[in-house]
C-alpha positions, 0 to 999 in steps of 0.5 A: 070863512076859512082864512087858510083857503086862498087862490093859490090852493085852487084847482087850476082846472076849476079856475079855467072852468070859471074863466070859460063860464065867465067868457061864455056868459059874457058872450051870451049877454053881448049877443043878446044886447046886439040882437036888441039893438038890431030889433030897435034899428030894424024898427027905425029902418022900417020907419025910414023906408016909409019916410023915404017912400013919402019923400019920393012921392012928394018929389014926384009931385014937385016934378009934375008942378016944377014950372009953377012951384016956388024955388024954395019949395022945390029946394025943400023937397029935394033936401028932404028926399036926400036927407031921407035917402042918407038916413036910410043908407046909414041905418041899413048899413048899421043893421048889416054890421050888427047882423055880422056882429051877431053871426061872429059872436054866434060862432064864438059861442059855439066854440065856447060850447064845445070847450064846455062840453069837453070839460064836462066830459072829463077834460081835467087832471087826475090826482096823478098830476099832483095838482100842478099849476096851470100857467097858460093865462086866461081861458080866452087867450088859450082859445085864441092860440088854439084857433090860430093854430088850427087856422095855420094848419088849414092854411098850410094844408090848403097850400099843399093841396093846391100845389100838389094833388089839385095841380096834378088832377088838373093835368090828368085831363090834359094827359087823358086828352093826349092819350085819346088823340094817340089811340088811333094814330100812334098806339105805342105813344098812347100806351106811354101816355097812359102809363104816365097817367097811371104813375101820376095817379099813384103818386097823387094817391100816396100824397092824399093818403099822407094828407089824411094821415097828417089830419088824423091817423086812423091807427091813433084810435085803433092802436094808440099813440106809440105805434102811431109815433113809430109809423110816423118816424119811419114815414118821416125818415123815408119822405124827408131823408132826415136821420130820425131815431126813436127810443121807447123806454118803460113797460107801459108801451101798450098802455091805452091813453084817453083819445085827447091825450093820445092825440096831444102826444102824437101832435107834439112829437109830430110838431117838434120833429117837423120843426127840427127838420125844417129849421136845420135843412140849410145846415152843412151837416145832415141833421140828426133828430132823436126822439125818446119816450119814457113810460111808467105807470103814471107818467109819460116823458118825451124828449126830442133833440137835434144837433142843429143850429138851435134857437133862443127859447125866449124869442121862440115862445114870444114870436109868432110861431104857435107850435112850441107855445101851443105844446106848452099850453097843452102840457101844462093844462093837464098838469105837466111840465116842459123844458127847453134846453137850447141856444143859438149854435148849440142844437136843441133839446125839448123835454115835456112830461105829463101824467098819464090820465085814466082812459075812460073807454 
């Protein structure tokens, strides 16, 4: 054994790989154990079903001879029947709970398999990262953060769909009915209602297109992250009324990124700009948000700053919000670093730097 080899020299992605594999093997064992418990409980349940049928038949015989049987025999038959019923209900509930546990572990295993597949397909730092340490904690904690962030995004999108397009579509039927009633008696009013319907449809179409862009901009795959970020900034300025500027430095603006890294850069800027706008809407002065992207041959450096009210970085990273924590996890996962320069009342400047990984096609 080489005494100079220690845990501090291990590749952080190899440590993450082992944590995922250990979690995956643990999940498989747990599901297998629960499945064995289900088999045993199902056998017990089948026996109790037969016992319950026997006790039910005995109780029917007691009813048929109720006037002649001793009271002790009648009481015993009722007691045995109620005992069999109770045991049957308890065991049936245990089987249902175990089955739910198996289903839950099955979903968790599927998620771990997707992570293992991403790792196997090359989700790991290159030499350009310099072997930076991964500070993200255990693999299961990172997975939990990713899952929570996804669920929060889905919940927010669901609310937006309900309050926006879904509500408008429900009004379409009412407007159509009104227009049809006016066709014969007041054609001008019918035409006015049809124009209103057309305008509502166009507005809903634009809103749905915005949702699609938020979910996954198609140009991200076609043109890469830089043009997509430029389009996002322009669209965000138009829709929110915020003062957002974008500066791109370096000669690698057209460089192709791996799909996951392109998505990571875009989502991080989208989150940071959105947070700067959301948390400074009540400021007396109009918030100014500045985005700067510096690209050289090996590194991408992103800075998002604003002149708003700022925040406590320690509290932000410890709080319930997942945005900053998830960005930091993703940045550090690919060998990058992240800095928060902010304080209450002093605006905010968030900078992260990541190695530009090779695009494998």
